C-alpha positions, 0 to 999 in steps of 0.5 A: 564469512562464506563466499556466496554471502555477497551473492545471496545478499545481492539476490535478496536486494534485487528481489526486494527492489522488484517487489517495490516496483509498481505502477502506482498506489491505491488507497483502500477503505474497508468497513468491517461492519458492512464488508464494503471495500472502496478503492481510491486512486491510482496515486503516486506514493506521496499523494496516496499517503496524504489521501489515506491520512485524509480518509482516516481523519474523515472516517474518525470525525464521522464516528467510523473508527472501525473502518480500516484505511491502507495503501497498497501497490497497484500492478497494471496487467500487461 
């Protein structure tokens, strides 16, 4: 095993950790029929997941199965 493998793995882990750091989460709902995008939040991770699930169920009950619901990371500008 090459000597720099451990160093390379540590660098990858550090980069992945930095990518997951954020200021919160936003739930996005995208309607492909109208092109409309709605953002809800910011939330912590668990609350965003719960909100996304609630919106998905609400859209499904309303016959809007084409609406995409997703959770994205929020990065506040400095």
